[in-house]
N, C-alpha and C positions, 0 to 999 in steps of 0.2 A: 447724701452716703449711700441711701437707699437706691436712689437712682443710679449710681455708679453701678453697685452689687446687680442690679437688674440688667443692667448693659453688659457686666462682664459673663454673668450667667447664659445671656443669649449667645454670647461669642462662643462660650465653651459648648453649648448645645450644638451650634453650627459645626463645631471641630467634631464632635462626637458623631455627628450625621455625616460626615464625609466617610464615601465607601473606601473599605479597606483593600490594601494592595491584594491581587491575586497570590495566592499563595500556591506552588506546583510541588505537588509531595508524591514521593517514589517509594513503593512497596514492594520487596520481593516475596513472590509466591511459590509455592512447591508445586511443580508440574508432575511429579511423580516418574520423571523419565532425565536421561541424561543425554538424549538425543538432540542435535542441532534442531530447533525450531524456526522455520522460514517463514510462516503465514499465519494470520489472524483473519476470523470470520465473526463478527459480532452480530448476535440475534437482538439482544437489548443488554441492560446492564448486569444482568444475572447470568445470562447465557450466552458462552462464549466458545468457541472452537479454534484450535490451532492445529498445525501439523508441521511435520519435518522428515528428517532423514530416518532410514532403517524401518521404514513403513509405519512410521509412527504417526499417531495423532491423539490428541487429547481435548476433554471438554469440561467445563464447570457451569452449574447450574445455580451456583450462590455468589456468583460476583467474585470467585477467584479464591473464595476461603478454602475450599477444596477441589482438587483437580482429579480426573479420573483419565490414565493415559491408557492407549491400547497399542497394539502392533497387528496391523492386519495380517491374518494367516497366508503364508507362501508370498509375501511380499516385501520381506525385509530387505532387500535389496533395492527397493525403489526409494526414491527421494520425493517425498510429498512437498512440493514448494509452493503450492497454493491451492486453497480451498475455497469453497462458498456453501454455507450452511443456510438453507432457506428455513429450517427451524429444526428441532432436536433431534427428527426422525430423517428427514430428506438432506443428504450431505453430498457434495460431490469433492473429491479430490483429485488434484492435479499432479501427475509427477513428471518430473523432467529429466533428460537424459537422450543419448542420440538414439535413434529409431525407435524400437519397440519399448524402450524404457521410458519413451514418451506417451502416458496413459492419461485417460480420464475415467474415474470408478464413481460409481453410486451407490448410496444406500438408502432404503425408504423405511428402513427400521431401527434407525438409531445405531447403525455399525455393526449388526448382527449378521447381516449378509452385504456383499458388495458385489456388482456387476460391472464390466468394463463396457463403457459406452463409447470410447474412442480409444484405438490403437494405431499409433503412428507406423504407416507403411514405408514411407521413405527413410532409408539407412542413416541419410544425413539430417532427418528432420528433428527439430527440439522445440518442444513447447517451453513458454515461458511464463503464460498468466492466464487466468479466466476471470472474467466479470459480467454480471448481469445487469440489466434493465429493471427487470421484474421475474416474476415466478416462472416465467417461460422463455423469455429472450435473452440471449446470453452471447458473448464473444470469447474465443481463444486466440491467442498470438503467438507465433512461433519464428524461429530463424528461418532468413530468405532460403527458398531451395531452387537452384539453377537460375539465378537472377530474379526471382519472382517471390513478392512479399507472401507471407503465408499467414493467413487469417481465417479461422474456422467461426461458423455460426451454428446457432440451436435455436429451434423455436418450440420447443417441447421440455423444457427444464433440464436439459442436458441428458435425456435418453437416449439422443441422437444428434450428429455434427455433421455439417457439411461443409467444405472448404469454399469460401467466396472465391468467385472466378478472378484471379489474377488480374485480368485486364480491366477489372473496375477498379484496381488500385495501382497507384505511382509505381513505377519499375523501381527495383531494389537498387540500392546504392551499394553496390559491391558486396559484401558479406554481410550486409544488414540486418539485425535480429534485435535481441533484447537482451535483459537480464533476468535470470529466473533467481533472483535474491530474495524478494518479499512478496510476490505476487501483486504487484502494483504498478505493472506496464500499462494497463487501461484502467481509462476512469470514464463511467457512463453519467449521462445528464438526462433531462427531460425530454421527451418527444423525439426519441432516437439519436439524441446526441451522445457522440462517443469519441474520446481521444487515446491514442497509442502514443506512447514515448518510445523512440528507437535508439539503437546503439549500434556499436561495433562495425558501423558503416563509414563512408566517406564524410559523412558531416552528422550530427544527430537532430532528429526532426521530430516534429508531431504530425501523425496523420488523423484527419478529422473527418468525421461523418456526421451528417442531420438527419439521416433516414433509415436509422437501424442498419447500415453497412451497405445500403444500395449504391451509393456514390461516396468518393473519397477525395480529399485534397490533402496537399503538402505543405507543412507550415515550417520554416527554417527557425532555430533557435540560437541562443549564445553558448549554450554548452559545449565544454571542451569534447573535441573529437580524436579517436584513435581506435585501435585495433580491440583495446579493453576499457574504451570511453564511451560515455554518452548518457542517455536518460536512463535511470534505474528506476525512478518511480514517477509517477503523475497523478496528480490529486486535485480535487476542486472543491471549493466551499460551496459554491453554488454555480449556475452555468456561465457565469461571467468571470470570476475569480478564481485563479487557480495557480499551481505551484509545479514546477518539475525540479528534479534533483537526479544526481548522479557524480559525474566527475570522471577521473582515470583510475580504475579500480587498481591499475598497475604501479599506481605511485601512492603509497599508504604514508608517505610522510611529506606530502607536498600539497601545497594549496593550489586549486586549480578552479577554472569557472564552472561551477558544479551547482549553482542555485539560479533560479530565474523564475519570476512572476509574470501573471497577465491579469488584466482588469477588464478585457474585451473580449472574454470567451475563448482565448488562444489564439487569436488573430497576430498578436504580437506579443513577443515575450520579452521582459526586460531584466537584464543580469542584476544581481543582487550583490550584497558584499556575503563572502563566504562565512560560514560558520566558524567556531572556535576550533573544533575539531580539524585535524588535517585528514588527508585522505578521501577516499571515496564514500559516497553516501547510498546504503543499500535500502533503505525505507522511509516513508514519510508517513506522517498521520496529521491530519488537520481538525481544528475544532474552533467555533465561534463561541466566545465566552466573555459575557459583559461588555458586549459591542466590539469587541477586539479580534481580529482573525489570528489565531495562534497555529504557526507552523512548528512542527516536531521534525526532526532528522535523526537518522541513526545509521550506524555502520561498525567497523571493527574500532573505531576510536570513541565510540560512546552514543550519548544522546544529548543533542542540542535543540534549542528552541527559540522562537523569535515571536514576539506579539506584535511587530510592526514591519511586516515584510523586509527582515533583514536589516534593519538599521541598526539594532543592538540584537546580540544572541547572548544566551545563558546558558550552562551547561549542566544537565541533570545526571549524567553518569559518564564514567570513563571507560565501562566496561563493554564487551562485544555485543551489540544487538543488530539484527537483522531486519526487524520487521516493526511496523507501529500501526496502531489504528485506534480510533476512538468512536466512542457511542454517541451518536448526534440528537439522541431524543432530548426533548425540550424542558427546560425547568430543572432545578436543583444542581448538584454538584456535576461538573463534567468529568467523566472517566474513560479511561482509555487502557491499552495494555501494549506491552513491547515483548518480542521474544528473541532468543539468540543462543548462542553456544552453551553446550552443556546443560540443554533443557531448561535455559533461564527464563523465568517469566516475571514482569514487572508492571505492577499495577501502577497508573499514572493517574493522578486526582488533582483537579483544579478546585479550589474553594476560596 
C-alpha cells in the first residue's frame, strides 16, 4: 500500500510540474484622447509612445497605468500614422497625406519643441511608414511617383532625409505603394537587412535589401492583389522567420488571401489559413513566448492571434484596432499594446 501511495504521489507531482497553458489577457487603458491612434513605438515595458489623427500623440512611463496625450501646436490637421521613439526625449512623428501633408517631425526634448526634418515636395507624394536599424540609420517608404518607387534614407537619426536613387530599386508596378495604416510596412533586421511590403499595384511583393538600401530585389508573395489590396504589415521574429498580412481593404466582409509566413528570410512566402475575422488586416505584432512564435493581427473586425503559423487562430477582441506591437525584452511575461479608433489602447499580456 505504501508503494502504491508513493507511486501515486509521483504521478501527481509530474502532473503539477507540467507547464500551464499560455493565457492571453487584454486590458483597456485610458489614452486621454478620442483621436484615432494608428501607430505604436515601444521603448521598454514601461515607456511607450503612440500617435494618430488630429496632430495627436501620447506616451506612458508606467506601462500604461497612466497616459499623457498631447496635440502638436498648429498641426491638428496632420495624421501622425507612424512614429519612432529612440527614448523619451528623442521622437520622430510621420504624418501621411498628399503632398505637404506628408511630413517627418522630430523632438529632442520630449515634445516641447518640434522641427520638420522632411516635407514632401511632390504634390502626389504620400508617406506610409518609417523604420530604423539603429539610432542613426533608418528608412521611410511612400507611394510610387511617376512610375518610380519612393524610399527615403536617413543616416543622422532623422535629422535629414535623402531619397534613394530610384534606379537602385525595381520599377514600380503601376500605382504601387503601401498602406499608411499601422506604420508597419517596413521591417528591419541585422547587418543592413530590410523588407518593405507593397500594395495597391499590379501584385503585392516584398522589396528586400541586405546592405542598408544600396541594392534591392523584388520577391513575389501570394497575398491578394487589387487597387485597395496588398500587404499592409510586415514583421519578423528574427532574420529568417517572418510574417506578412493585409488583404483587400475594400472588402470588409470577405475572406481573402491575407496572411503568409516565411522561414527563409523572405525568399519564399507561404500562404496560411486566414484568421477568424473577415476583411483586411491593418497591423501585426509578433512575440516569441515559451518557445512558440505568436502572430497577432488587427483591423476593423478585431484582434486575432495564432501560436502556430496560422494552423489555428483565436480571437482576442472584436473591436476596431489599427496597430499592434510587443516589447521583445527577455524574461518575464510578454507585453504589448494595440491602438485604434476613438483613442482605444489595449494592453496585451501573455503569461
